[in-house]
C-alpha positions in Angstrom: 49.2 59.6 40.9 49.0 56.5 43.6 52.5 56.0 45.1 53.4 51.8 45.1 56.8 52.4 47.0 56.9 51.8 50.2 58.3 54.2 52.1 59.8 54.2 55.4 58.5 56.4 58.1 60.4 59.1 59.8 60.7 57.1 62.7 62.5 54.3 61.0 64.3 56.9 59.5 65.5 58.7 62.2 66.3 55.5 63.8 68.8 54.0 60.9 70.4 57.2 61.0 70.9 57.0 65.2 72.0 53.2 64.9 75.6 54.2 63.2 75.9 58.1 64.7 75.2 59.4 61.4 77.8 57.7 59.8 77.0 56.0 55.7 76.6 52.3 56.3 79.3 51.4 53.6 82.6 50.4 55.5 84.3 51.3 52.9 83.1 54.7 52.9 81.7 55.8 56.4 81.4 59.3 56.0 79.1 61.6 57.8 75.9 62.4 56.7 75.2 65.7 57.8 77.0 69.3 59.6 77.3 73.2 59.2 75.6 74.9 56.6 76.4 78.3 55.8 73.3 79.6 57.0 73.5 79.3 60.7 70.0 78.0 61.1 70.5 75.1 58.5 72.4 72.0 58.3 73.4 70.1 55.4 72.6 66.7 55.3 73.6 64.4 52.6 72.6 60.7 54.8 69.8 58.3 53.2 67.5 55.8 54.3 67.7 53.2 51.8 66.1 50.5 50.6 68.1 47.4 50.7 65.4 45.5 48.8 63.4 47.7 46.4 60.7 50.0 47.9 58.6 48.9 44.0 58.1 46.5 41.8 61.4 46.9 39.1 63.5 48.2 41.2 67.2 47.0 42.3 66.7 44.1 44.6 63.1 43.9 44.5 61.5 40.5 46.2 58.4 39.4 45.8 58.0 37.2 48.5 57.9 39.7 51.3 54.5 42.0 52.5 54.5 45.4 52.4 55.3 46.1 56.4 58.3 43.9 55.8 59.8 46.0 52.6 58.8 49.2 55.0 60.1 47.6 58.1 63.2 49.1 60.2 65.0 45.5 58.8 64.8 46.3 55.0 66.7 49.6 55.9 70.3 50.9 55.7 71.7 54.5 56.3 73.9 55.7 53.5 75.5 59.1 52.2 73.7 59.8 49.2 77.0 58.5 47.1 76.3 54.9 48.2 73.0 54.9 48.3 73.1 55.4 44.0 76.0 53.2 44.0 74.4 50.3 45.3 71.5 51.0 42.9 74.0 51.2 39.8 74.5 47.5 39.5 72.2 45.0 42.2 74.6 42.0 40.8 77.5 43.4 42.5 75.6 45.1 45.4 74.0 41.8 46.8 71.2 42.0 49.4 73.8 39.5 51.4 76.7 42.1 50.8 74.3 45.0 51.9 73.5 43.6 55.1 76.8 42.4 55.9 78.1 46.3 55.8 74.8 47.0 57.7 76.1 44.2 60.7 79.3 45.4 60.7 78.8 48.6 60.3 76.4 48.5 63.3 78.9 46.5 65.3 81.7 49.2 64.9 79.5 52.1 66.6 78.3 49.5 69.1 81.9 49.3 70.1 82.6 52.8 70.1 79.3 53.4 72.2 80.7 51.2 74.8 84.0 52.9 74.8 86.1 51.3 72.3 88.9 53.4 71.6 89.4 53.4 67.8 92.9 55.1 67.3 93.4 53.5 63.3 90.2 52.1 61.6 91.9 49.8 60.1 92.7 48.1 63.3 89.3 47.9 64.4 87.8 46.7 61.2 89.5 43.8 59.8 90.1 44.6 55.6 92.6 45.1 53.1 93.9 48.2 50.9 93.1 47.9 47.5 96.5 47.3 45.2 95.3 49.3 42.5 94.0 52.6 44.4 95.0 52.0 47.9 91.5 52.3 49.1 90.1 50.7 52.0 88.6 47.9 52.3 86.6 45.8 54.9 86.2 42.6 55.3 82.6 41.4 53.1 83.0 44.3 50.9 82.7 42.7 47.0 83.9 46.2 45.4 86.1 48.5 46.2 84.4 51.6 46.6 87.5 53.6 45.5 88.2 52.1 41.8 85.1 49.8 41.6 87.4 47.0 41.5 85.4 43.5 42.7 86.7 41.8 45.3 87.7 38.2 45.4 88.0 36.6 48.7 88.0 32.9 46.9 88.3 31.1 43.5 86.8 33.2 40.8 84.0 31.7 38.3 86.6 31.2 35.8 89.2 29.5 37.6 86.6 27.6 39.0 85.7 27.0 35.2 89.3 26.1 33.8 89.8 23.8 37.2 86.9 21.9 36.6 88.2 21.3 33.0 91.6 20.6 33.7 90.2 18.2 36.5 87.8 16.5 34.1 90.3 15.6 30.9 93.0 14.6 33.2 90.2 12.3 35.1 88.9 11.1 31.2 92.7 10.8 30.5 93.0 8.2 33.2 89.5 6.4 32.2 90.4 5.7 29.2 93.7 4.0 30.1 92.1 1.6 32.6 89.3 1.3 29.8 91.6 0.6 26.8 95.3 1.0 27.7 95.2 -1.8 30.8 93.1 -4.5 28.5 95.5 -4.1 25.6 98.4 -4.4 27.5 97.5 -7.3 29.3 96.5 -9.0 26.2 100.2 -8.2 25.0 101.9 -9.1 27.6 100.0 -12.0 29.0 98.3 -13.3 26.0 95.0 -12.5 26.8 91.7 -11.5 25.0 90.1 -9.3 26.8 87.9 -7.3 25.1 88.3 -3.0 25.3 86.0 -1.5 27.9 86.4 -5.2 29.9 83.6 -6.3 27.8 81.1 -4.2 29.3 79.7 -2.7 26.0 78.6 1.2 26.3 79.0 0.7 29.9 82.4 1.5 30.1 81.8 4.6 29.4 81.2 5.0 32.9 84.9 3.5 33.5 85.7 7.0 31.9 83.2 9.2 33.2 83.8 8.5 37.0 87.3 9.4 37.0 86.5 12.6 34.5 83.8 14.1 37.3 86.3 12.9 40.5 89.0 14.9 38.7 86.8 17.8 37.6 85.9 17.9 41.8 88.8 17.5 43.1 90.5 20.2 41.2 87.9 22.6 42.1 88.3 21.7 45.6 91.7 22.2 45.3 91.4 25.7 43.5 89.1 26.8 46.6 92.0 25.5 48.9 94.1 27.9 47.2 92.5 30.9 48.0 91.9 29.9 51.9 92.8 32.0 54.6 94.9 34.2 52.2 93.9 38.0 51.6 91.8 38.6 49.0 92.5 39.8 45.2 91.7 42.7 43.6 89.8 43.0 40.0 89.4 45.6 37.7 87.4 43.8 34.6 83.7 42.3 35.4 82.4 39.2 36.1 85.4 37.0 37.3 
């Protein structure tokens, strides 16, 4: 049977391993991926050169727009322990290409700093991050899921919060537009004996007087919701699809 996977060469695998000093590239894991075996002539190895975008069609994060050479190039690889390699392929909606490339970049930067003589007495001081509120696992900046309890990490307003903010802003804006469209003409007519028709005589176009404030309200409330969480620590959610 023909192998249709675009596999890494042994040289690529070795280089990926060495670029992170034989450690898992998941910043929340960072475990050693090899060590001594009971048999002194052997070593125990748990490291994997994983594909960031899938090596074959129908695989996780498969990108049909890149060539076979790009698919097996070192830039499409990341060195992980077996657990984290399985983890990233278990839920490609959580472990996206962007998130995994973030892991790779962050870990290689950390290793480079160590290689250049940086003293890392405390990993938390070197990697900016936070401890999960559910399980106290350290979560490095850029991680979108806690490796300890699988809680999702939200650095800004969640999709649900954004939708709710848009709804609130839209309703308030539409209410204000309704006052402009119907309330103001009625008020002017009753106080000054005028005969301004509802909607200022614009007919169907008077709906713009309601629609525009509704849209502006939704946009403003969404921006306000995002600003609430700017420059603040992330929140951790155990439920999915936040």
